[in-house]
Gaussian input, Z-matrix of N, CA and C with variables (Angstrom, degrees):
# hf/3-21g

backbone

0 1
 N
 C     1     B1
 C     2     B2     1     A1
 N     3     B3     2     A2     1     D1
 C     4     B4     3     A3     2     D2
 C     5     B5     4     A4     3     D3
 N     6     B6     5     A5     4     D4
 C     7     B7     6     A6     5     D5
 C     8     B8     7     A7     6     D6
 N     9     B9     8     A8     7     D7
 C    10    B10     9     A9     8     D8
 C    11    B11    10    A10     9     D9
 N    12    B12    11    A11    10    D10
 C    13    B13    12    A12    11    D11
 C    14    B14    13    A13    12    D12
 N    15    B15    14    A14    13    D13
 C    16    B16    15    A15    14    D14
 C    17    B17    16    A16    15    D15
 N    18    B18    17    A17    16    D16
 C    19    B19    18    A18    17    D17
 C    20    B20    19    A19    18    D18
 N    21    B21    20    A20    19    D19
 C    22    B22    21    A21    20    D20
 C    23    B23    22    A22    21    D21
 N    24    B24    23    A23    22    D22
 C    25    B25    24    A24    23    D23
 C    26    B26    25    A25    24    D24
 N    27    B27    26    A26    25    D25
 C    28    B28    27    A27    26    D26
 C    29    B29    28    A28    27    D27
 N    30    B30    29    A29    28    D28
 C    31    B31    30    A30    29    D29
 C    32    B32    31    A31    30    D30
 N    33    B33    32    A32    31    D31
 C    34    B34    33    A33    32    D32
 C    35    B35    34    A34    33    D33
 N    36    B36    35    A35    34    D34
 C    37    B37    36    A36    35    D35
 C    38    B38    37    A37    36    D36
 N    39    B39    38    A38    37    D37
 C    40    B40    39    A39    38    D38
 C    41    B41    40    A40    39    D39
 N    42    B42    41    A41    40    D40
 C    43    B43    42    A42    41    D41
 C    44    B44    43    A43    42    D42
 N    45    B45    44    A44    43    D43
 C    46    B46    45    A45    44    D44
 C    47    B47    46    A46    45    D45
 N    48    B48    47    A47    46    D46
 C    49    B49    48    A48    47    D47
 C    50    B50    49    A49    48    D48
 N    51    B51    50    A50    49    D49
 C    52    B52    51    A51    50    D50
 C    53    B53    52    A52    51    D51
 N    54    B54    53    A53    52    D52
 C    55    B55    54    A54    53    D53
 C    56    B56    55    A55    54    D54
 N    57    B57    56    A56    55    D55
 C    58    B58    57    A57    56    D56
 C    59    B59    58    A58    57    D57
 N    60    B60    59    A59    58    D58
 C    61    B61    60    A60    59    D59
 C    62    B62    61    A61    60    D60
 N    63    B63    62    A62    61    D61
 C    64    B64    63    A63    62    D62
 C    65    B65    64    A64    63    D63
 N    66    B66    65    A65    64    D64
 C    67    B67    66    A66    65    D65
 C    68    B68    67    A67    66    D66
 N    69    B69    68    A68    67    D67
 C    70    B70    69    A69    68    D68
 C    71    B71    70    A70    69    D69
 N    72    B72    71    A71    70    D70
 C    73    B73    72    A72    71    D71
 C    74    B74    73    A73    72    D72
 N    75    B75    74    A74    73    D73
 C    76    B76    75    A75    74    D74
 C    77    B77    76    A76    75    D75
 N    78    B78    77    A77    76    D76
 C    79    B79    78    A78    77    D77
 C    80    B80    79    A79    78    D78
 N    81    B81    80    A80    79    D79
 C    82    B82    81    A81    80    D80
 C    83    B83    82    A82    81    D81
 N    84    B84    83    A83    82    D82
 C    85    B85    84    A84    83    D83
 C    86    B86    85    A85    84    D84
 N    87    B87    86    A86    85    D85
 C    88    B88    87    A87    86    D86
 C    89    B89    88    A88    87    D87
 N    90    B90    89    A89    88    D88
 C    91    B91    90    A90    89    D89
 C    92    B92    91    A91    90    D90
 N    93    B93    92    A92    91    D91
 C    94    B94    93    A93    92    D92
 C    95    B95    94    A94    93    D93
 N    96    B96    95    A95    94    D94
 C    97    B97    96    A96    95    D95
 C    98    B98    97    A97    96    D96
 N    99    B99    98    A98    97    D97
 C   100   B100    99    A99    98    D98
 C   101   B101   100   A100    99    D99
 N   102   B102   101   A101   100   D100
 C   103   B103   102   A102   101   D101
 C   104   B104   103   A103   102   D102
 N   105   B105   104   A104   103   D103
 C   106   B106   105   A105   104   D104
 C   107   B107   106   A106   105   D105
 N   108   B108   107   A107   106   D106
 C   109   B109   108   A108   107   D107
 C   110   B110   109   A109   108   D108
 N   111   B111   110   A110   109   D109
 C   112   B112   111   A111   110   D110
 C   113   B113   112   A112   111   D111
 N   114   B114   113   A113   112   D112
 C   115   B115   114   A114   113   D113
 C   116   B116   115   A115   114   D114
 N   117   B117   116   A116   115   D115
 C   118   B118   117   A117   116   D116
 C   119   B119   118   A118   117   D117
 N   120   B120   119   A119   118   D118
 C   121   B121   120   A120   119   D119
 C   122   B122   121   A121   120   D120
 N   123   B123   122   A122   121   D121
 C   124   B124   123   A123   122   D122
 C   125   B125   124   A124   123   D123
 N   126   B126   125   A125   124   D124
 C   127   B127   126   A126   125   D125
 C   128   B128   127   A127   126   D126
 N   129   B129   128   A128   127   D127
 C   130   B130   129   A129   128   D128
 C   131   B131   130   A130   129   D129
 N   132   B132   131   A131   130   D130
 C   133   B133   132   A132   131   D131
 C   134   B134   133   A133   132   D132
 N   135   B135   134   A134   133   D133
 C   136   B136   135   A135   134   D134
 C   137   B137   136   A136   135   D135
 N   138   B138   137   A137   136   D136
 C   139   B139   138   A138   137   D137
 C   140   B140   139   A139   138   D138
 N   141   B141   140   A140   139   D139
 C   142   B142   141   A141   140   D140
 C   143   B143   142   A142   141   D141
 N   144   B144   143   A143   142   D142
 C   145   B145   144   A144   143   D143
 C   146   B146   145   A145   144   D144
 N   147   B147   146   A146   145   D145
 C   148   B148   147   A147   146   D146
 C   149   B149   148   A148   147   D147
 N   150   B150   149   A149   148   D148
 C   151   B151   150   A150   149   D149
 C   152   B152   151   A151   150   D150
 N   153   B153   152   A152   151   D151
 C   154   B154   153   A153   152   D152
 C   155   B155   154   A154   153   D153
 N   156   B156   155   A155   154   D154
 C   157   B157   156   A156   155   D155
 C   158   B158   157   A157   156   D156
 N   159   B159   158   A158   157   D157
 C   160   B160   159   A159   158   D158
 C   161   B161   160   A160   159   D159
 N   162   B162   161   A161   160   D160
 C   163   B163   162   A162   161   D161
 C   164   B164   163   A163   162   D162
 N   165   B165   164   A164   163   D163
 C   166   B166   165   A165   164   D164
 C   167   B167   166   A166   165   D165
 N   168   B168   167   A167   166   D166
 C   169   B169   168   A168   167   D167
 C   170   B170   169   A169   168   D168
 N   171   B171   170   A170   169   D169
 C   172   B172   171   A171   170   D170
 C   173   B173   172   A172   171   D171
 N   174   B174   173   A173   172   D172
 C   175   B175   174   A174   173   D173
 C   176   B176   175   A175   174   D174
 N   177   B177   176   A176   175   D175
 C   178   B178   177   A177   176   D176
 C   179   B179   178   A178   177   D177
 N   180   B180   179   A179   178   D178
 C   181   B181   180   A180   179   D179
 C   182   B182   181   A181   180   D180
 N   183   B183   182   A182   181   D181
 C   184   B184   183   A183   182   D182
 C   185   B185   184   A184   183   D183
 N   186   B186   185   A185   184   D184
 C   187   B187   186   A186   185   D185
 C   188   B188   187   A187   186   D186
 N   189   B189   188   A188   187   D187
 C   190   B190   189   A189   188   D188
 C   191   B191   190   A190   189   D189
 N   192   B192   191   A191   190   D190
 C   193   B193   192   A192   191   D191
 C   194   B194   193   A193   192   D192
 N   195   B195   194   A194   193   D193
 C   196   B196   195   A195   194   D194
 C   197   B197   196   A196   195   D195
 N   198   B198   197   A197   196   D196
 C   199   B199   198   A198   197   D197
 C   200   B200   199   A199   198   D198
 N   201   B201   200   A200   199   D199
 C   202   B202   201   A201   200   D200
 C   203   B203   202   A202   201   D201
 N   204   B204   203   A203   202   D202
 C   205   B205   204   A204   203   D203
 C   206   B206   205   A205   204   D204
 N   207   B207   206   A206   205   D205
 C   208   B208   207   A207   206   D206
 C   209   B209   208   A208   207   D207
 N   210   B210   209   A209   208   D208
 C   211   B211   210   A210   209   D209
 C   212   B212   211   A211   210   D210
 N   213   B213   212   A212   211   D211
 C   214   B214   213   A213   212   D212
 C   215   B215   214   A214   213   D213
 N   216   B216   215   A215   214   D214
 C   217   B217   216   A216   215   D215
 C   218   B218   217   A217   216   D216
 N   219   B219   218   A218   217   D217
 C   220   B220   219   A219   218   D218
 C   221   B221   220   A220   219   D219
 N   222   B222   221   A221   220   D220
 C   223   B223   222   A222   221   D221
 C   224   B224   223   A223   222   D222
 N   225   B225   224   A224   223   D223
 C   226   B226   225   A225   224   D224
 C   227   B227   226   A226   225   D225
 N   228   B228   227   A227   226   D226
 C   229   B229   228   A228   227   D227
 C   230   B230   229   A229   228   D228
 N   231   B231   230   A230   229   D229
 C   232   B232   231   A231   230   D230
 C   233   B233   232   A232   231   D231
 N   234   B234   233   A233   232   D232
 C   235   B235   234   A234   233   D233
 C   236   B236   235   A235   234   D234
 N   237   B237   236   A236   235   D235
 C   238   B238   237   A237   236   D236
 C   239   B239   238   A238   237   D237
 N   240   B240   239   A239   238   D238
 C   241   B241   240   A240   239   D239
 C   242   B242   241   A241   240   D240
 N   243   B243   242   A242   241   D241
 C   244   B244   243   A243   242   D242
 C   245   B245   244   A244   243   D243
 N   246   B246   245   A245   244   D244
 C   247   B247   246   A246   245   D245
 C   248   B248   247   A247   246   D246
 N   249   B249   248   A248   247   D247
 C   250   B250   249   A249   248   D248
 C   251   B251   250   A250   249   D249
 N   252   B252   251   A251   250   D250
 C   253   B253   252   A252   251   D251
 C   254   B254   253   A253   252   D252
 N   255   B255   254   A254   253   D253
 C   256   B256   255   A255   254   D254
 C   257   B257   256   A256   255   D255
 N   258   B258   257   A257   256   D256
 C   259   B259   258   A258   257   D257
 C   260   B260   259   A259   258   D258
 N   261   B261   260   A260   259   D259
 C   262   B262   261   A261   260   D260
 C   263   B263   262   A262   261   D261
 N   264   B264   263   A263   262   D262
 C   265   B265   264   A264   263   D263
 C   266   B266   265   A265   264   D264
 N   267   B267   266   A266   265   D265
 C   268   B268   267   A267   266   D266
 C   269   B269   268   A268   267   D267
 N   270   B270   269   A269   268   D268
 C   271   B271   270   A270   269   D269
 C   272   B272   271   A271   270   D270
 N   273   B273   272   A272   271   D271
 C   274   B274   273   A273   272   D272
 C   275   B275   274   A274   273   D273
 N   276   B276   275   A275   274   D274
 C   277   B277   276   A276   275   D275
 C   278   B278   277   A277   276   D276
 N   279   B279   278   A278   277   D277
 C   280   B280   279   A279   278   D278
 C   281   B281   280   A280   279   D279
 N   282   B282   281   A281   280   D280
 C   283   B283   282   A282   281   D281
 C   284   B284   283   A283   282   D282
 N   285   B285   284   A284   283   D283
 C   286   B286   285   A285   284   D284
 C   287   B287   286   A286   285   D285

   B1=1.4633
   B2=1.5363
   B3=1.3042
   B4=1.4640
   B5=1.5208
   B6=1.3464
   B7=1.4547
   B8=1.5143
   B9=1.3248
   B10=1.4455
   B11=1.5339
   B12=1.3315
   B13=1.4556
   B14=1.5113
   B15=1.3288
   B16=1.4597
   B17=1.5282
   B18=1.3133
   B19=1.4607
   B20=1.5260
   B21=1.3095
   B22=1.4667
   B23=1.5358
   B24=1.3338
   B25=1.4819
   B26=1.5178
   B27=1.3252
   B28=1.4599
   B29=1.5132
   B30=1.3200
   B31=1.4596
   B32=1.5263
   B33=1.2979
   B34=1.4687
   B35=1.5175
   B36=1.3104
   B37=1.4764
   B38=1.5354
   B39=1.3183
   B40=1.4739
   B41=1.5195
   B42=1.3249
   B43=1.4652
   B44=1.5066
   B45=1.3308
   B46=1.4684
   B47=1.5181
   B48=1.3289
   B49=1.4773
   B50=1.5440
   B51=1.3269
   B52=1.4689
   B53=1.5238
   B54=1.3081
   B55=1.4676
   B56=1.5349
   B57=1.3083
   B58=1.4628
   B59=1.5118
   B60=1.3285
   B61=1.4592
   B62=1.5118
   B63=1.3001
   B64=1.4651
   B65=1.5401
   B66=1.3129
   B67=1.4587
   B68=1.5247
   B69=1.3112
   B70=1.4573
   B71=1.5421
   B72=1.3132
   B73=1.4660
   B74=1.5215
   B75=1.3199
   B76=1.4642
   B77=1.5200
   B78=1.3155
   B79=1.4689
   B80=1.5217
   B81=1.3518
   B82=1.4484
   B83=1.5214
   B84=1.3032
   B85=1.4750
   B86=1.5029
   B87=1.3366
   B88=1.4689
   B89=1.5121
   B90=1.3168
   B91=1.4579
   B92=1.5212
   B93=1.3290
   B94=1.4617
   B95=1.5158
   B96=1.3263
   B97=1.4521
   B98=1.5232
   B99=1.3357
   B100=1.4761
   B101=1.5231
   B102=1.3164
   B103=1.4572
   B104=1.5191
   B105=1.3015
   B106=1.4580
   B107=1.5404
   B108=1.3339
   B109=1.4596
   B110=1.5101
   B111=1.3185
   B112=1.4640
   B113=1.5273
   B114=1.3079
   B115=1.4710
   B116=1.5173
   B117=1.3160
   B118=1.4618
   B119=1.5428
   B120=1.3439
   B121=1.4496
   B122=1.5322
   B123=1.3156
   B124=1.4670
   B125=1.5353
   B126=1.3085
   B127=1.4737
   B128=1.5096
   B129=1.3402
   B130=1.4436
   B131=1.5245
   B132=1.3194
   B133=1.4673
   B134=1.5231
   B135=1.3149
   B136=1.4686
   B137=1.5161
   B138=1.3176
   B139=1.4762
   B140=1.5374
   B141=1.3314
   B142=1.4680
   B143=1.5267
   B144=1.3163
   B145=1.4623
   B146=1.5368
   B147=1.3039
   B148=1.4699
   B149=1.5101
   B150=1.3397
   B151=1.4623
   B152=1.5176
   B153=1.3183
   B154=1.4652
   B155=1.5321
   B156=1.2956
   B157=1.4725
   B158=1.5284
   B159=1.3325
   B160=1.4633
   B161=1.5272
   B162=1.3497
   B163=1.4584
   B164=1.5285
   B165=1.3303
   B166=1.4763
   B167=1.5225
   B168=1.3323
   B169=1.4536
   B170=1.5326
   B171=1.3156
   B172=1.4626
   B173=1.5266
   B174=1.3273
   B175=1.4660
   B176=1.5142
   B177=1.3127
   B178=1.4572
   B179=1.5240
   B180=1.3300
   B181=1.4575
   B182=1.5029
   B183=1.3377
   B184=1.4650
   B185=1.5035
   B186=1.3248
   B187=1.4739
   B188=1.5232
   B189=1.3294
   B190=1.4609
   B191=1.5090
   B192=1.2984
   B193=1.4505
   B194=1.5171
   B195=1.3248
   B196=1.4565
   B197=1.5259
   B198=1.3405
   B199=1.4513
   B200=1.5393
   B201=1.3284
   B202=1.4620
   B203=1.5480
   B204=1.3039
   B205=1.4671
   B206=1.5342
   B207=1.3310
   B208=1.4617
   B209=1.5213
   B210=1.3234
   B211=1.4571
   B212=1.5224
   B213=1.3411
   B214=1.4552
   B215=1.4973
   B216=1.3124
   B217=1.4489
   B218=1.5358
   B219=1.2968
   B220=1.4594
   B221=1.5377
   B222=1.3329
   B223=1.4543
   B224=1.5350
   B225=1.3207
   B226=1.4716
   B227=1.5336
   B228=1.3301
   B229=1.4520
   B230=1.5294
   B231=1.3122
   B232=1.4697
   B233=1.5144
   B234=1.3285
   B235=1.4596
   B236=1.5193
   B237=1.2981
   B238=1.4661
   B239=1.5173
   B240=1.3373
   B241=1.4609
   B242=1.5119
   B243=1.3196
   B244=1.4757
   B245=1.5302
   B246=1.3356
   B247=1.4614
   B248=1.5265
   B249=1.3179
   B250=1.4566
   B251=1.5258
   B252=1.3007
   B253=1.4604
   B254=1.5179
   B255=1.3308
   B256=1.4679
   B257=1.5293
   B258=1.3462
   B259=1.4710
   B260=1.5202
   B261=1.3149
   B262=1.4758
   B263=1.5347
   B264=1.3223
   B265=1.4715
   B266=1.5190
   B267=1.3257
   B268=1.4686
   B269=1.5246
   B270=1.3136
   B271=1.4743
   B272=1.5122
   B273=1.3225
   B274=1.4622
   B275=1.5343
   B276=1.3093
   B277=1.4567
   B278=1.5285
   B279=1.3156
   B280=1.4754
   B281=1.5132
   B282=1.3054
   B283=1.4656
   B284=1.5194
   B285=1.3107
   B286=1.4666
   B287=1.5025
   A1=108.84
   A2=114.50
   A3=121.58
   A4=107.84
   A5=117.07
   A6=120.49
   A7=110.95
   A8=115.11
   A9=122.19
   A10=109.74
   A11=117.32
   A12=121.05
   A13=110.69
   A14=115.28
   A15=119.66
   A16=108.43
   A17=116.34
   A18=120.63
   A19=110.69
   A20=117.83
   A21=122.04
   A22=110.59
   A23=116.15
   A24=119.08
   A25=110.81
   A26=116.05
   A27=119.13
   A28=110.61
   A29=118.37
   A30=121.55
   A31=112.24
   A32=116.48
   A33=120.96
   A34=111.35
   A35=116.09
   A36=120.70
   A37=110.00
   A38=117.33
   A39=119.18
   A40=112.09
   A41=118.35
   A42=120.11
   A43=110.70
   A44=116.56
   A45=120.62
   A46=113.54
   A47=116.73
   A48=121.61
   A49=109.32
   A50=117.58
   A51=120.57
   A52=114.94
   A53=118.96
   A54=120.58
   A55=112.69
   A56=117.08
   A57=121.78
   A58=109.92
   A59=116.11
   A60=122.83
   A61=110.74
   A62=116.82
   A63=123.61
   A64=108.01
   A65=117.17
   A66=124.46
   A67=107.42
   A68=116.24
   A69=122.02
   A70=111.84
   A71=116.09
   A72=120.33
   A73=113.10
   A74=116.67
   A75=120.86
   A76=112.88
   A77=117.15
   A78=121.66
   A79=108.73
   A80=114.77
   A81=120.75
   A82=110.49
   A83=115.69
   A84=121.72
   A85=108.04
   A86=115.49
   A87=120.57
   A88=110.04
   A89=114.13
   A90=119.31
   A91=107.63
   A92=115.51
   A93=122.57
   A94=108.39
   A95=115.33
   A96=122.50
   A97=108.30
   A98=116.36
   A99=121.38
   A100=107.68
   A101=114.84
   A102=122.19
   A103=110.73
   A104=116.93
   A105=121.08
   A106=111.67
   A107=116.65
   A108=120.46
   A109=110.15
   A110=116.33
   A111=122.19
   A112=111.83
   A113=117.34
   A114=120.13
   A115=111.14
   A116=117.50
   A117=121.19
   A118=110.37
   A119=117.15
   A120=120.67
   A121=110.72
   A122=115.99
   A123=119.95
   A124=112.10
   A125=115.67
   A126=119.43
   A127=111.58
   A128=116.83
   A129=121.86
   A130=110.09
   A131=117.12
   A132=120.42
   A133=111.12
   A134=116.96
   A135=119.63
   A136=111.47
   A137=116.75
   A138=120.17
   A139=109.94
   A140=117.35
   A141=119.83
   A142=109.89
   A143=117.31
   A144=121.30
   A145=110.36
   A146=117.32
   A147=120.37
   A148=111.80
   A149=117.30
   A150=121.14
   A151=110.75
   A152=116.41
   A153=121.42
   A154=110.95
   A155=115.11
   A156=119.20
   A157=110.73
   A158=115.92
   A159=120.35
   A160=111.78
   A161=115.96
   A162=119.93
   A163=112.29
   A164=116.52
   A165=122.52
   A166=110.27
   A167=116.19
   A168=121.28
   A169=106.72
   A170=116.24
   A171=120.66
   A172=111.67
   A173=117.77
   A174=121.67
   A175=112.13
   A176=114.59
   A177=121.58
   A178=103.52
   A179=117.11
   A180=118.12
   A181=111.36
   A182=113.52
   A183=121.03
   A184=107.75
   A185=113.78
   A186=121.07
   A187=108.42
   A188=115.30
   A189=122.26
   A190=106.55
   A191=116.22
   A192=126.80
   A193=111.78
   A194=119.85
   A195=121.82
   A196=112.99
   A197=117.55
   A198=121.38
   A199=109.95
   A200=114.42
   A201=121.30
   A202=106.38
   A203=116.47
   A204=123.43
   A205=107.47
   A206=116.24
   A207=120.43
   A208=109.94
   A209=115.93
   A210=123.48
   A211=106.57
   A212=115.48
   A213=121.92
   A214=110.38
   A215=116.58
   A216=124.54
   A217=106.67
   A218=117.06
   A219=120.53
   A220=106.78
   A221=114.77
   A222=121.52
   A223=111.50
   A224=117.14
   A225=120.70
   A226=111.42
   A227=117.21
   A228=121.21
   A229=111.56
   A230=116.74
   A231=119.90
   A232=113.67
   A233=116.90
   A234=120.87
   A235=111.43
   A236=116.17
   A237=122.42
   A238=111.60
   A239=114.99
   A240=121.40
   A241=109.62
   A242=115.27
   A243=120.61
   A244=110.51
   A245=118.43
   A246=121.01
   A247=110.65
   A248=117.72
   A249=122.18
   A250=110.28
   A251=116.90
   A252=121.53
   A253=110.88
   A254=115.84
   A255=120.71
   A256=110.75
   A257=117.89
   A258=120.18
   A259=110.55
   A260=117.76
   A261=120.72
   A262=110.86
   A263=116.44
   A264=120.25
   A265=110.99
   A266=117.67
   A267=121.28
   A268=110.28
   A269=117.02
   A270=121.81
   A271=109.54
   A272=117.98
   A273=121.04
   A274=111.63
   A275=116.41
   A276=120.46
   A277=112.26
   A278=117.02
   A279=119.70
   A280=113.15
   A281=117.51
   A282=120.51
   A283=114.25
   A284=117.45
   A285=120.20
   A286=110.53
   D1=141.65
   D2=179.80
   D3=-85.09
   D4=135.23
   D5=-177.80
   D6=-104.48
   D7=146.76
   D8=176.68
   D9=-66.85
   D10=142.99
   D11=176.32
   D12=-70.83
   D13=145.50
   D14=172.94
   D15=-70.72
   D16=168.41
   D17=178.59
   D18=-60.18
   D19=-40.68
   D20=179.82
   D21=-67.65
   D22=-42.44
   D23=177.98
   D24=-64.67
   D25=-39.40
   D26=179.06
   D27=-64.47
   D28=-46.40
   D29=178.45
   D30=-58.19
   D31=-43.17
   D32=178.53
   D33=-64.33
   D34=-44.52
   D35=-178.88
   D36=-64.54
   D37=-41.66
   D38=-177.49
   D39=-71.92
   D40=-19.55
   D41=172.51
   D42=-60.20
   D43=-32.52
   D44=179.61
   D45=-87.08
   D46=-1.15
   D47=-179.98
   D48=-128.38
   D49=66.72
   D50=-171.46
   D51=-64.11
   D52=-18.26
   D53=-178.57
   D54=-90.41
   D55=-2.91
   D56=179.18
   D57=-99.95
   D58=143.22
   D59=-179.53
   D60=-110.50
   D61=144.57
   D62=178.38
   D63=-84.79
   D64=126.92
   D65=176.11
   D66=-107.39
   D67=95.76
   D68=-175.41
   D69=-58.54
   D70=-42.73
   D71=-176.39
   D72=-62.42
   D73=-32.26
   D74=-178.41
   D75=-105.65
   D76=0.14
   D77=-176.98
   D78=50.15
   D79=54.13
   D80=-172.89
   D81=-145.50
   D82=167.60
   D83=170.65
   D84=-111.97
   D85=147.74
   D86=-178.93
   D87=-134.26
   D88=154.23
   D89=174.41
   D90=-151.77
   D91=143.47
   D92=175.93
   D93=-108.47
   D94=139.70
   D95=177.96
   D96=-124.21
   D97=142.49
   D98=175.54
   D99=-127.23
   D100=137.03
   D101=-177.57
   D102=-125.08
   D103=175.08
   D104=-176.86
   D105=-66.72
   D106=-34.78
   D107=-177.66
   D108=-162.91
   D109=-176.61
   D110=-177.88
   D111=-63.60
   D112=-41.79
   D113=-178.60
   D114=-60.64
   D115=-43.73
   D116=179.06
   D117=-64.90
   D118=-41.83
   D119=178.59
   D120=-63.76
   D121=-43.36
   D122=-179.69
   D123=-66.59
   D124=-36.85
   D125=175.24
   D126=-62.00
   D127=-42.15
   D128=176.87
   D129=-61.28
   D130=-44.25
   D131=179.72
   D132=-63.51
   D133=-35.32
   D134=177.15
   D135=-65.38
   D136=-40.30
   D137=178.69
   D138=-67.68
   D139=-38.99
   D140=177.15
   D141=-66.03
   D142=-39.46
   D143=179.52
   D144=-58.89
   D145=-41.58
   D146=178.36
   D147=-65.31
   D148=-40.76
   D149=175.66
   D150=-63.62
   D151=-43.82
   D152=-178.97
   D153=-61.37
   D154=-42.99
   D155=-179.97
   D156=-66.74
   D157=-41.20
   D158=-179.65
   D159=-63.93
   D160=-37.50
   D161=-178.20
   D162=-92.44
   D163=-2.46
   D164=-179.29
   D165=55.36
   D166=42.55
   D167=177.07
   D168=-145.20
   D169=119.12
   D170=-167.17
   D171=-114.40
   D172=134.45
   D173=-178.35
   D174=-78.74
   D175=160.68
   D176=162.48
   D177=-94.29
   D178=130.76
   D179=-176.87
   D180=-154.00
   D181=165.51
   D182=175.36
   D183=-144.02
   D184=157.13
   D185=-179.96
   D186=-137.76
   D187=128.95
   D188=170.03
   D189=-130.85
   D190=113.44
   D191=-176.92
   D192=46.05
   D193=-99.52
   D194=-174.41
   D195=-101.48
   D196=6.82
   D197=-175.73
   D198=-112.76
   D199=140.57
   D200=176.18
   D201=-129.21
   D202=127.55
   D203=176.17
   D204=-110.09
   D205=128.89
   D206=-179.62
   D207=-122.70
   D208=135.94
   D209=174.97
   D210=-125.34
   D211=130.75
   D212=178.69
   D213=-121.25
   D214=127.66
   D215=174.05
   D216=-156.28
   D217=156.34
   D218=179.90
   D219=-110.45
   D220=103.01
   D221=-176.84
   D222=-58.04
   D223=-41.59
   D224=-178.84
   D225=-62.64
   D226=-28.13
   D227=-178.80
   D228=-92.85
   D229=-10.18
   D230=-178.45
   D231=77.02
   D232=20.50
   D233=179.63
   D234=160.22
   D235=-158.56
   D236=-175.39
   D237=-69.53
   D238=134.25
   D239=178.24
   D240=-131.53
   D241=174.70
   D242=177.87
   D243=-60.79
   D244=-26.57
   D245=179.35
   D246=-64.47
   D247=-37.33
   D248=178.45
   D249=-68.94
   D250=-43.11
   D251=178.98
   D252=-62.56
   D253=-45.65
   D254=179.70
   D255=-61.74
   D256=-44.69
   D257=-179.73
   D258=-67.36
   D259=-39.38
   D260=177.57
   D261=-58.58
   D262=-42.63
   D263=179.28
   D264=-64.88
   D265=-39.14
   D266=177.70
   D267=-65.62
   D268=-41.25
   D269=178.00
   D270=-63.70
   D271=-45.15
   D272=177.49
   D273=-56.29
   D274=-39.90
   D275=-179.42
   D276=-62.86
   D277=-26.15
   D278=178.30
   D279=-70.75
   D280=-26.26
   D281=-175.57
   D282=-106.25
   D283=0.94
   D284=-178.54
   D285=-86.65

């Protein structure tokens, strides 16, 4: 079973993910992405989908034209886990 990060672990992990925001109400991290157009946004989502499938951890997300909103939380853990942090770092690597 995956365990939820402690407050100290979460703070340390988020120091390494400066573009992600903590959503206290959902016990999740979120990030917004903006691209040149829909095709670029959809391509990004396709790359994230492949990462999510490979890691067996899937984001909650939405897309409107050139914008993609991603929320990561581990439902089985009841909040943020190392799986969310790991996937966020992989997602960040796609846009760097």
